[in-house]
C-alpha positions, 0 to 999 in steps of 0.5 A: 500500500502506498502512503502519500505524505500530505504537504501544503501543495497537495492540500491546495491541489485537493482544495482546487479539485473540490472546487472545480471537480476532477473531470478533464474539463477542470484541468485548466482552472486547476492548473491556473489556480496552482500557478496563481498561488505558487507562481508555477506548476512544479513537477511534483504538482503535476504528478499530484494533479494527475494522481488526484484526477486519475489521469496520466501525468503527460496529459497535465504536462501537455496542457502546461506546455500548450498554454504560454501563460502556464509554466513548469519552471519558477518565474519572476515575481513579475511577468512581462509579456510582449505581444509578438504578432505581425500587427505589433511588429508593424507598429514598432515592437522590435524597438520596444523589445530591444529597449526592454532587453537593455533595461532588464539586462536579460533576453526573452525567456529569461528571469532577472538574477534577483527573480523580480522579472521574467520576460517572455513573448506571448501571442496575440494580446487582443489589442492589434489596433493599439500595438505594440502591446505588453502585459505586465502581470495582468495589466495591459499596456498599449501603444508602446514606444521604447521610452514608455516601455522602459518607464513601465518597467522602472515602476516594477523594478 
């Protein structure tokens, strides 16, 4: 007989499953809740979710790897996402991206050494008529230029 030791993460997952259910359709809200509380969905969390939902762990991982807003590795306290659509390209995204990288001293897909900021690209933000667009945590910024982007970052640094 297997005995599983409970920890805070396991208890959180159980709570989310009670809230959303154990059907496959509940997987995304459960993953979002785990990430919201713990900042990412660890390998252990993936295994626990799979076990408690009675699904294969690869199903859990496939959902995390599909959605750009879910992460299986620790992220910075603040997440900066720059839209990478063609409309944002045409509106000057490259200059904004260069300014952001210079300001933070990191490339897209990286986290600052102090773990304050993770920088990443994201697909359409839904602001194509107001690009370039960027999301900082859950706040959307539009009509960016390099100076405006750097000012926004200085507020979260």
